[in-house]
C-alpha positions as CSV (number, residue, x, y, z in Angstrom):
1,M,-114.7,-36.2,-64.4
2,P,-113.3,-37.2,-60.9
3,K,-109.8,-35.8,-60.0
4,I,-106.9,-38.2,-60.4
5,K,-105.3,-38.7,-57.0
6,A,-101.5,-39.2,-56.8
7,V,-100.8,-41.7,-54.0
8,I,-97.7,-43.1,-52.4
9,T,-97.6,-46.9,-52.6
10,N,-94.0,-47.9,-51.8
11,Y,-90.8,-46.5,-50.4
12,D,-87.4,-47.4,-49.0
13,L,-84.5,-45.5,-47.6
14,I,-81.1,-45.6,-45.8
15,T,-79.9,-42.9,-43.4
16,A,-77.2,-42.6,-40.7
17,Y,-79.7,-44.4,-38.4
18,G,-79.7,-47.5,-40.6
19,R,-81.6,-49.2,-43.4
20,G,-85.4,-48.7,-43.6
21,I,-87.9,-46.6,-41.8
22,Q,-87.9,-48.3,-38.4
23,P,-84.3,-47.4,-37.3
24,L,-85.0,-43.8,-38.4
25,W,-88.3,-43.6,-36.6
26,E,-87.0,-45.2,-33.4
27,G,-83.9,-43.0,-33.5
28,I,-85.8,-39.7,-33.9
29,L,-88.4,-40.7,-31.2
30,S,-85.6,-41.5,-28.8
31,G,-84.0,-38.1,-29.3
32,K,-80.6,-39.6,-30.0
33,S,-78.5,-37.9,-32.7
34,R,-76.4,-39.8,-35.2
35,I,-74.2,-36.7,-35.7
36,D,-70.8,-37.7,-34.5
37,K,-67.0,-37.3,-35.2
38,L,-66.3,-37.5,-38.9
39,E,-63.4,-39.6,-40.0
40,R,-64.1,-40.1,-43.7
41,F,-61.6,-37.3,-44.5
42,L,-59.5,-34.8,-42.5
43,T,-61.5,-32.0,-40.9
44,H,-58.9,-30.2,-38.9
45,S,-59.0,-27.1,-41.3
46,F,-62.8,-26.8,-41.1
47,L,-65.3,-25.1,-38.8
48,C,-66.5,-28.4,-37.2
49,H,-65.6,-32.1,-37.2
50,N,-69.0,-33.8,-37.0
51,A,-71.5,-35.2,-39.4
52,A,-74.1,-38.0,-39.6
53,I,-72.7,-40.6,-42.0
54,I,-73.6,-44.1,-43.1
55,L,-70.7,-46.2,-41.8
56,E,-70.8,-48.8,-44.6
57,L,-69.9,-46.3,-47.2
58,S,-66.3,-45.8,-48.2
59,L,-64.3,-43.5,-50.5
60,L,-62.0,-46.4,-51.3
61,K,-64.6,-48.3,-53.2
62,Q,-65.0,-48.0,-57.0
63,D,-68.6,-46.9,-56.8
64,S,-69.4,-43.4,-55.7
65,L,-70.9,-42.8,-52.2
66,L,-74.3,-42.2,-53.9
67,M,-74.2,-45.5,-55.9
68,Q,-73.2,-47.4,-52.8
69,M,-76.3,-46.1,-51.0
70,L,-78.6,-46.6,-54.0
71,K,-77.5,-50.2,-54.6
72,M,-78.4,-51.0,-51.0
73,I,-82.0,-50.0,-51.5
74,L,-82.9,-50.2,-55.2
75,T,-81.5,-53.7,-55.8
76,K,-83.4,-55.0,-52.8
77,D,-86.7,-53.5,-54.0
78,L,-86.5,-54.2,-57.7
79,N,-89.6,-56.5,-57.5
80,I,-91.8,-53.7,-56.5
81,I,-90.7,-51.1,-59.0
82,P,-92.6,-51.3,-62.3
83,R,-90.4,-51.2,-65.4
84,D,-92.7,-48.6,-67.0
85,A,-92.4,-46.1,-64.1
86,F,-91.2,-42.6,-65.1
87,L,-88.0,-41.8,-63.2
88,I,-87.3,-38.6,-61.4
89,L,-83.8,-38.3,-59.8
90,A,-83.3,-35.6,-57.2
91,T,-79.9,-34.6,-55.9
92,T,-77.9,-31.5,-55.0
93,V,-74.3,-32.4,-56.0
94,G,-74.6,-36.0,-57.1
95,E,-71.4,-38.1,-57.4
96,I,-69.2,-35.2,-56.3
97,D,-66.7,-37.6,-54.7
98,L,-65.8,-38.8,-58.3
99,L,-64.9,-35.2,-59.2
100,E,-62.8,-34.9,-56.0
101,K,-60.8,-38.0,-57.0
102,A,-60.3,-36.7,-60.5
103,V,-59.1,-33.3,-59.3
104,L,-57.1,-34.3,-56.2
105,K,-55.8,-37.7,-57.1
106,K,-56.1,-37.8,-60.9
107,T,-57.5,-41.3,-60.7
108,N,-60.5,-40.9,-63.0
109,N,-62.1,-38.6,-65.6
110,P,-64.0,-35.6,-64.1
111,E,-66.7,-36.2,-66.8
112,E,-67.8,-39.2,-64.7
113,S,-69.3,-36.9,-62.1
114,K,-71.8,-35.3,-64.4
115,L,-75.4,-35.5,-63.1
116,T,-76.7,-36.8,-66.5
117,N,-74.4,-39.8,-66.1
118,L,-75.8,-40.5,-62.7
119,L,-79.4,-40.4,-64.1
120,K,-78.4,-43.1,-66.6
121,K,-76.9,-45.2,-63.8
122,V,-80.0,-45.0,-61.7
123,K,-82.2,-45.9,-64.6
124,T,-80.1,-49.0,-65.3
125,L,-80.0,-49.9,-61.6
126,A,-83.7,-49.6,-61.2
127,K,-84.3,-51.5,-64.5
128,I,-86.6,-48.8,-65.8
129,K,-87.2,-48.4,-69.5
130,E,-87.1,-44.6,-69.8
131,E,-84.3,-42.4,-68.7
132,G,-86.6,-39.9,-67.0
133,M,-85.8,-36.5,-65.5
134,L,-83.2,-34.9,-63.3
135,I,-84.1,-32.3,-60.7
136,S,-81.3,-30.4,-58.9
137,C,-82.5,-27.3,-57.0
138,A,-80.4,-27.3,-53.9
139,C,-82.0,-28.6,-50.7
140,A,-85.5,-28.5,-52.1
141,S,-84.6,-31.0,-54.8
142,S,-86.6,-34.0,-53.7
143,S,-89.6,-32.2,-52.4
144,T,-89.8,-30.5,-55.8
145,A,-89.4,-33.9,-57.4
146,I,-92.3,-35.3,-55.4
147,A,-94.4,-32.3,-56.5
148,E,-93.5,-32.9,-60.1
149,A,-94.3,-36.5,-59.8
150,A,-97.8,-35.8,-58.3
151,G,-98.4,-33.2,-61.1
152,I,-97.6,-35.8,-63.8
153,I,-100.1,-38.2,-62.3
154,E,-102.8,-35.7,-61.6
155,S,-102.6,-34.3,-65.2
156,G,-102.9,-37.8,-66.6
157,K,-99.5,-37.6,-68.3
158,G,-98.5,-40.8,-66.5
159,D,-99.8,-43.1,-63.8
160,C,-96.6,-44.3,-62.2
161,V,-93.5,-42.2,-61.1
162,L,-90.5,-43.3,-59.2
163,V,-88.7,-40.5,-57.3
164,V,-85.2,-41.3,-56.2
165,A,-83.1,-39.0,-54.1
166,A,-79.6,-39.1,-52.7
167,D,-76.8,-36.9,-51.4
168,A,-73.6,-37.8,-49.5
169,V,-71.2,-36.1,-47.1
170,S,-68.1,-35.2,-49.2
171,E,-65.1,-33.1,-48.5
172,F,-66.3,-30.7,-51.2
173,V,-69.7,-30.2,-49.6
174,F,-68.2,-30.1,-46.1
175,S,-65.6,-27.4,-47.0
176,G,-68.2,-25.3,-48.7
177,F,-70.6,-25.1,-45.8
178,S,-67.6,-24.6,-43.5
179,S,-66.4,-21.6,-45.6
180,L,-70.0,-20.2,-45.3
181,M,-69.7,-20.4,-41.5
182,A,-72.9,-22.4,-41.7
183,L,-71.9,-25.4,-39.6
184,D,-72.6,-25.9,-35.9
185,K,-69.4,-26.6,-34.1
186,D,-71.1,-29.4,-32.2
187,R,-74.5,-30.7,-33.4
188,A,-77.4,-28.9,-35.1
189,K,-80.0,-27.6,-32.6
190,P,-83.0,-26.5,-34.7
191,F,-85.1,-23.8,-33.1
192,D,-82.8,-23.6,-30.1
193,K,-81.8,-20.2,-28.9
194,N,-78.2,-21.4,-28.8
195,R,-78.2,-22.9,-32.3
196,G,-75.0,-22.3,-34.3
197,G,-75.7,-23.7,-37.7
198,L,-76.5,-27.0,-39.5
199,S,-74.9,-30.4,-39.4
200,L,-74.4,-32.4,-42.6
201,G,-75.8,-35.8,-43.1
202,E,-76.3,-38.3,-46.0
203,A,-79.2,-40.4,-47.1
204,A,-80.8,-42.1,-50.1
205,G,-84.3,-43.2,-50.7
206,F,-87.1,-43.7,-53.2
207,I,-90.9,-43.1,-53.2
208,L,-93.2,-44.8,-55.7
209,L,-96.2,-42.7,-56.7
210,M,-99.2,-44.0,-58.7
211,S,-102.6,-42.9,-59.7
212,Q,-105.1,-44.3,-57.1
213,A,-106.8,-46.3,-59.9
214,R,-103.5,-48.0,-60.9
215,A,-102.6,-48.7,-57.3
216,K,-106.0,-50.3,-56.8
217,K,-105.7,-52.4,-59.9
218,E,-102.2,-53.7,-58.8
219,K,-103.5,-54.3,-55.3
220,R,-101.0,-51.9,-53.8
221,Q,-101.8,-50.1,-50.5
222,A,-102.2,-46.4,-51.0
223,L,-100.3,-45.0,-48.0
224,A,-101.1,-41.3,-48.5
225,Q,-102.1,-38.8,-51.1
226,V,-99.8,-36.0,-52.2
227,A,-102.7,-33.6,-52.3
228,G,-101.1,-30.2,-52.7
229,W,-97.8,-28.5,-53.4
230,G,-96.4,-25.1,-53.9
231,L,-93.1,-23.9,-55.3
232,S,-91.5,-20.4,-55.2
233,C,-88.2,-18.6,-55.4
234,D,-87.2,-15.5,-53.3
235,A,-84.4,-14.7,-55.8
236,L,-83.0,-12.5,-53.1
237,H,-79.6,-13.9,-52.1
238,M,-77.3,-16.7,-53.3
239,T,-77.5,-18.5,-50.0
240,G,-79.7,-16.6,-47.5
241,P,-83.5,-16.7,-47.3
242,A,-85.8,-13.7,-47.4
243,R,-86.1,-12.7,-43.8
244,N,-89.8,-11.9,-44.1
245,G,-90.6,-15.4,-45.3
246,E,-92.3,-14.1,-48.3
247,G,-91.3,-16.9,-50.7
248,L,-92.1,-19.7,-48.3
249,T,-95.4,-18.1,-47.4
250,R,-96.4,-18.1,-51.1
251,A,-95.4,-21.7,-51.5
252,I,-97.4,-22.8,-48.5
253,A,-100.4,-20.8,-49.5
254,C,-100.3,-22.4,-52.9
255,A,-100.0,-25.9,-51.5
256,L,-102.9,-25.4,-49.1
257,K,-105.1,-24.0,-51.8
258,K,-104.3,-26.8,-54.2
259,A,-105.1,-29.4,-51.5
260,D,-108.3,-27.6,-50.5
261,T,-107.1,-27.8,-46.9
262,A,-108.1,-25.5,-44.1
263,L,-105.5,-24.5,-41.5
264,G,-107.3,-26.4,-38.8
265,Q,-106.9,-29.6,-40.8
266,I,-103.1,-29.5,-40.6
267,G,-102.0,-31.9,-37.8
268,C,-98.4,-30.8,-37.8
269,I,-95.6,-29.3,-39.9
270,S,-92.5,-31.1,-40.9
271,S,-90.1,-28.1,-41.2
272,H,-86.9,-27.7,-43.1
273,G,-85.4,-26.8,-39.6
274,T,-81.7,-26.7,-40.4
275,G,-80.6,-25.1,-37.2
276,T,-79.1,-22.0,-38.9
277,L,-80.1,-18.7,-37.4
278,Y,-81.8,-17.3,-40.5
279,N,-83.5,-20.4,-41.8
280,D,-85.3,-21.2,-38.6
281,A,-86.4,-17.6,-38.0
282,M,-87.6,-17.3,-41.6
283,E,-89.6,-20.5,-41.4
284,L,-91.4,-19.4,-38.2
285,T,-92.1,-16.1,-39.8
286,A,-93.7,-17.8,-42.8
287,F,-95.7,-20.2,-40.5
288,K,-97.0,-17.2,-38.6
289,N,-97.8,-15.4,-41.8
290,I,-100.1,-18.3,-42.8
291,F,-101.5,-19.6,-39.5
292,K,-101.5,-16.3,-37.7
293,N,-103.1,-17.0,-34.3
294,H,-103.6,-20.7,-35.0
295,T,-100.5,-22.5,-33.5
296,T,-99.5,-25.8,-35.1
297,A,-97.0,-28.3,-33.9
298,V,-93.7,-28.0,-35.8
299,Y,-90.8,-30.5,-35.8
300,S,-87.4,-30.9,-37.5
301,I,-85.4,-34.2,-37.7
302,K,-82.1,-32.6,-38.8
303,G,-80.7,-32.5,-35.3
304,G,-80.8,-36.3,-35.5
305,L,-79.8,-37.4,-39.0
306,G,-78.2,-34.1,-40.2
307,H,-79.1,-32.1,-43.2
308,T,-79.2,-34.6,-46.1
309,L,-79.3,-31.8,-48.8
310,G,-81.3,-32.8,-51.9
311,S,-82.6,-36.0,-50.3
312,A,-84.0,-34.2,-47.2
313,G,-87.6,-33.7,-48.5
314,L,-87.9,-37.3,-49.6
315,I,-86.6,-38.7,-46.3
316,E,-88.9,-36.3,-44.4
317,T,-91.9,-37.3,-46.5
318,I,-91.3,-41.0,-45.7
319,L,-91.0,-40.2,-42.0
320,A,-94.3,-38.2,-42.3
321,L,-96.0,-41.4,-43.5
322,K,-94.9,-43.0,-40.3
323,V,-96.1,-40.0,-38.3
324,Q,-99.5,-40.5,-39.9
325,Q,-99.5,-44.3,-39.3
326,E,-98.4,-44.1,-35.6
327,K,-100.3,-40.8,-34.9
328,I,-97.2,-39.4,-33.1
329,I,-95.5,-36.1,-33.8
330,P,-91.8,-36.5,-33.2
331,G,-89.9,-34.1,-30.9
332,T,-87.1,-32.0,-32.4
333,V,-83.8,-33.7,-31.8
334,G,-81.2,-31.4,-30.2
335,L,-83.7,-28.9,-28.9
336,K,-82.9,-28.0,-25.3
337,D,-83.5,-24.3,-24.8
338,I,-86.2,-23.2,-27.1
339,D,-85.9,-19.9,-28.9
340,A,-88.6,-17.5,-27.8
341,P,-90.2,-17.1,-31.3
342,A,-90.6,-20.9,-31.5
343,A,-92.4,-21.3,-28.1
344,G,-95.8,-22.9,-28.6
345,W,-94.8,-24.3,-32.0
346,V,-91.8,-26.6,-31.4
347,N,-91.3,-29.2,-28.8
348,S,-88.4,-31.5,-27.8
349,L,-90.7,-34.4,-26.8
350,P,-93.2,-36.4,-29.0
351,K,-96.9,-35.6,-28.8
352,K,-100.1,-37.0,-30.2
353,L,-101.1,-36.3,-33.8
354,K,-104.8,-35.3,-33.7
355,Q,-105.3,-34.4,-37.4
356,P,-103.8,-36.7,-40.0
357,T,-102.9,-34.2,-42.7
358,I,-99.2,-33.1,-42.6
359,M,-97.6,-30.1,-44.2
360,L,-93.9,-30.4,-45.2
361,N,-91.6,-27.7,-46.4
362,N,-88.0,-27.4,-47.6
363,C,-85.9,-24.5,-48.6
364,G,-82.7,-24.2,-50.7
365,F,-79.9,-21.9,-51.7
366,G,-81.0,-19.3,-54.2
367,G,-84.3,-18.8,-52.3
368,I,-86.0,-21.9,-53.5
369,N,-89.0,-23.0,-51.4
370,A,-91.2,-26.1,-51.7
371,A,-94.3,-27.1,-49.7
372,L,-96.2,-30.3,-49.8
373,I,-99.5,-31.4,-48.3
374,L,-99.7,-35.1,-47.4
375,K,-103.2,-36.5,-46.7
376,S,-103.9,-39.8,-45.0
377,L,-106.2,-42.2,-46.8
378,N,-106.9,-44.3,-43.7
């Protein structure tokens, strides 16, 4: 019996660059960052004062920041989302701004911020029949959700899955990363020897996955196949990754094996690339553990749109579809003085994509690691 392929047929997103893929693509290729002075709340007590935000969002509106983002994309695309799709919602902190209002201003009930309530809201917004599933595993949330969706389809348990992901820049999140001394005082500079930490950003998006048979039946274009995935957990430290890259190495190896993909078939790597000292070093260690003497182009987009937490993997997967389509590997925004271990792997300027298969990875607090293999079908 032939293997059921999980393919991506539709997507949409909003980031600090704007609505849709084109503003994000053009912004990343231009090397211009959307990380700028943050005025949504007071930052004078924090380590830095910059973030990449969506200007249309406001804490003064009744809807949470997440629901404001999701309404912008989901209501526009309702005609392409099947009512029988299985929903997977991925987020790190969800509608945390509702909890902030409840605690700081006593204006609403803190119960409103529960992630289970958000799942119900998204189900209603997308007009999907079943409530679905919630995945919240730090900054690997949406890449884990995509892996789960592909697994559901490959196993035959379902033939259509909608993955929705969103996280916003809130005072709660900003103060947390500031207290961890994890924020760059200016802008994130992934893989730069002068990097000083990450920059926060916000985004929302969705990816619709189907079995290849259903996509063909509904005459939807199969944009790419989620061919392999691997998940692991270092379980070493609450926030820091394993320095030897052991957990990420396992996740990547599993993804490559599942996708039946040789190292030479990987055209580039979309890295987590936060700009923190330990994350960037750990990722490069893991890449070298796997690829050894075979250098592969690596890029990070977080110097441009910031670290969008639980939505990062989904946004980066959508951008990877554009990389495959345009056959161009983006440069790493913010990279000026490359760190010695990254030499030969990371570039500041775009370059040609020679092999269409892309590997993506994301890592999260608690040592969570996720790797995806995206195969072009063109």
